N, C-alpha and C positions, 0 to 999 in steps of 0.2 A: 504494500499499499504505500504509494509516494503521497506526502503530505503536502497538498497544494497551500496549505496557510503558511507553511514554512518556506515554502519555494518561492512564494511571492516577493516580487523585487529582486530575486537573484537569478534571472533568466539572462543569458549572454545576449546582449544586444549587438547586432552588426550593422549599423545604418550611415555610418560615416566613413566607408571607404577602407576602414581597418580590418585585417583578418579577425575571425573570430575570437582567437586567443588573445589578441592585442586588446579588442573591445573588452573583452572579459575582465583583464587586468585593470583598465582604466575606470571600468564601473565598479570596481571590488569595493563594497562595504562603506563607500564615502569617504568624506575628510576627516582625518583624526588630528589630533594636537600636533603642533609643529615639532616637538621633541621627539614625538613618534616617527614623524617623516624623517628627521635627520638621522635617526638611529638606524632606521630600516635603508635608507639611502647608503648611508656609510658602509654598513654591512655588504651590499650589493657591489659598491664599488671596490671593497677590499676582496670579495669573492672573484669578481670578474676582472680584476685590473692588478692582480697580484705582480709584484716586480716590474711594474711599470708597462706591462706587455699590451698591444692594443687588443681592444675588443674583438672577438672572432665575429665572422657573419653569423646571426642567429639561424638557427636551423629552422627547416620547414616542416617539422615535425615534433610532437611530443612521443616520447618511448616511455611510459612510465611502468614502473615495476612496483607492485604492491605486495608487501609480505605481511602477514597475520600470524597471531601467535596460535589462533585455533579458530577455524571457519565454522566451527560447529557452535560456538558462542551465536546466540541468535541475534543479539544487537548488532554485533559486529557483522553478521552476515547479512543484514538490512542496510547497514552503513556501506558495506561493500558494493550493494546495487545501487545507491545514491552516488556513489564515487565514481563508479563508472560511467552512470547517467550524466553526470556534470563533465566530466573530462570528454565523453564524446561529444558533447555540446561545443567544445573548441573546435572540433573540426569543418572544416570546409573544402572547396576544391584546391584551394591554396594551402592549406595546412592539413596534415594528416596526424592522427592519436591512435597509438597501439597502448593496450593495458594489458600486462601480464601479471597474474596473480599467483602467490605462493602460500600455502598453508604449513606452519611448521609443526602443527599439532602438539604445541605446548613444549617444544624443545627448542632452546637457545642454540645449540651446537647446528641441529637442523637449519634454523634460521640462518646462522652465519654462513651455511654453504649454501643457501637459497639466494641468499643476498650477492655472493659472488657470481653465481650463475646469472643473475639478472644483469649484474654489471657486464659480465663476460658477453652477454646477449646484446648489447649495445643500449641499455636503458640510460636516458640522460635526466633521469629524476628518479627518486624513490621516494615510496611512502611507506613507511616501516610501523606496525603495531608489535612493540617488543614481546619475545616470549618471556625475558627476563629484563625486567627495565633497570636491574642493579647490574647488567653485564653487557652494554652495547660497544665495547671497545674494539671488537674486531670489527664489527660492521661500520664503526667509525672510521677506523683505518682504512679498510678496503674504499669507503667512498672517497675519503681525502686524497688517498693515493690516485684514484682515476678521476678527481674532480666531478663527482656526480652528487649534486646535493641531496640532502636526506629531510624528509618532512616526517617527523614522529607523530604519532597520532594515538589518542584513547589511552595509552600507558606513558605517562611522562618520564623522560629520563631524570636521573638526579642532575641537578642545576649545572655541577661541576662538569658533568659529561657534555652537556649542551653546549658549554663554553669552550669546548676542545678545539672547534674550528668553526669559521665563519660562515660554512654552508649547512649547518644544522638549524632546525627549527621543530616547533612544536603546535599542533592544532588539537585542542580538547575541551574539557570544562573542568570546574571548580568541584573535586570530590567533596569538599567540606559544605558546598552550598546545597548538594543533593541529600546529604545528611540532616543538614538544618531543616530544609523543607520537608522532610520525610518526618522528622519529629513533629514540626509545626502542624503538619496534617493529622498526625495521630494524636496530639494533643488536642486539637479542636474537634475531632472525632468522640474523645473520650468526655471532654468536658460537655459535649452536646446530647452524649447518651448514657445515661446511667445504667443502662442494661449491659453496657460492656464490662462493667464490674460486677460479674454474675455472683459472685460469692458475699458481695457487700462487705468487704473487708476495709475498705477505702485505699486499697493498694490496687496495683494492675500487674499481675503475673504474666511475665513476658519470656518470649523466645527469641532468638538472634540466629538468622541464616546466613551465614558468612561465604564469602569468595574464597580464593587461595589463602592458605595460611601466609601471614606476613606480606599479603598485598597491600600496597599503599592505599589505594582506594576502600578497598574491604574495610581496613582499620580505621581509616577516617569517616567512610560513610556510618559505621557503627557508634564509633564514640560521639560524634555529631549529633545523629539522630536521639541517643540516650540523653546526651546532655541537653538537648534542647527541650524534650519532656519534662526533665527535671526542672529547668529553668521557668517552664509554664506551669509550675506547681503540680505536677504529676505524681505521686508518691509510686515508686514501681519496686518489683520483687523478681530477681532475675531467675529463672528457673534452669535454662540451658541455654548455651550456644553451640551450634553444630555448622563444621565445615562442609559445604557441599560443591565447592568449586566452580560457582556460576551456574550450575547444571540442574534443570528441571528434574531429571530422574534422580540423581544423587540426592536432591533437597526432598523428593518425597520419601526415599528410603530412610533417609536420617531423621524426618519428621516423624514417621512411621515408630521409629525408636523411641524419640521424645515423648510421643503420646504415650505409648506403652509404659514409659516411667512416671509420667505426670497425670495421665487420664484427662478430667475435665477442668483441672485446674489452669490450663493455659488459656489466657484472655486477650493476649495480643502477639501477633508474629510481625516482627521486623525482618525484612529479607534485603539483601544489599543489592538485589536486581529481581526484574519480573520474573525471570524463569525460576528463581527459587522460591518466590512467593507463590507461584502457580503450581509448583511443585509441594508446596506444603498444603495447598486446596485439595491437590489429588490424594496425598494421604489421607485426610479426613473423609473425602469421597469413597475412597476404597474401603475405609473402615464403617462406612455407611451412618456416619455422624447426620444427626437431624440438624437444621439450620439453627435452631435455637441453642444448640451446644456448640458452634462453631466460635472461635475467636475472631478478632477482625486482622486483615493482612494488609500490609502495605509493602509496595515494592518500589523500584527506581529504574529508569531507562524508558518507559514509554514504547515498549515494543508493540507490534501489532497485537500478539496474543493479550499483552498487559492491558493495552488499550480496550480491547475486546471485554476482558474480564471487569473492568471498570464500569463500562457500559452496561454489563450484566449484573452489576452488583456483588460480584464474586471477590473484587480485589475493591478495598474501600477507597484505595487511591494509589496512585504513583506518581513519580517525578519524572518530567519529560527530558532525555537527553537529547539534544537537538542534533540528530544524524545528518537532516537535511543541510542544516547551516554547516556543520563540519565538514561534510563534504563539498560544499561549494567554495569554503575558504581553502580547502586543500588543493582544489583544481585551480583555483584563481591563484593560489601562491606557485603551485608548479608552472604554471605558465609563465608568470613573473620570472621566474629563475631560469626556464629554458629560453625564454625570449630574451632575456638580460634586460627588461625594462619593468617598470611599474611596481617594483616591489614596495615603494613608499607609499603605494596607493592600497596597500592591502591591509592595513590597520594592525601591523604587529606592534606589541607592546615590548620595548626594549630591543627592536630589531630581531627577536626570536621567537616570540609566542603570541598565539592568538586563542582567545578563550571566548567558549559561546555559554550563555547563562542558560540554566535549568528552568523549568517552569512546572509548576503544581498542575496535578489534572486530577480533577473528582468527578462525580456526576454532573455536577452542575456546568462543567465547561468541557466535557468530553467531545461535544461536537465540533468544537473548535480544532480538534487534533485528528478526528475520523473523518471530517466533512460530512458526516452523516445527518 
């Protein structure tokens, strides 16, 4: 499902004689503050004018290599579709676009080899979703050696790694914002419905389903959601925390174990993503729990299945991770890097970063995200 609401205003315009890619760069995201322009322009100048060499002629094509940590991840699969769509919009009779996608299945060593394959195949820009955000050194070394810029996305490298070379960038969202919003949504629901506290003890007994152990986004989302609930006056009692690796089937299995231990005591389920929230719902359905015995469930990402669950009131709410906006930002940044012009127009912060905001999704505004 392509979200026309978020795509609006991000279409590539070709009305003034420029190639599609050039127009995309010029129209990207409006004008930002002057210091951001200067930082981005400086980064571009250093990247393309190292050692005083003259700029080469801009190429007549974008050959993008896209490396994912694991395409079985629902959100990333949907983001991949959006990214391909945005990249191919740059193409016209004067400018060719090719996209090659690799799936590392969660292994950084595999991804290192795949990035080398993409560079050897002639890719002139890379979009990389790191398998291990703490270990990008080999990928960075390969890209720097061959002067192929990298747009990291979704999994943010450590800041020190991103500063290793001028040709490194990041597009994504703020994990803390997503956790805060999830906590605000949960707090509002609890305050509005006294039935959520089924045992009437003045506390909300809750369970957390987390992504990978030690993953930055998982830790930040969980801590921010719980802290926000407490700041909003909700007294909590943590019953359990299960690792489900962002996966719906794993979340179902883990939730069934938690239910067997805590039975009807669970009143709230906070999941780091929609797939795990849906897996928790699957567990209750498999055990034939009645609707009145269910806890309330909250997710993050706004995947197609997550939005459908909100529309059907199975998921109380989710937090929308703007995959359309991220895809548009990556495509326009890729065009700027390959064409060697317009980087200052892409809205980069500190010449390196582009963050898209999250949005809260409830039954009240679900139609804005589904178009229904």
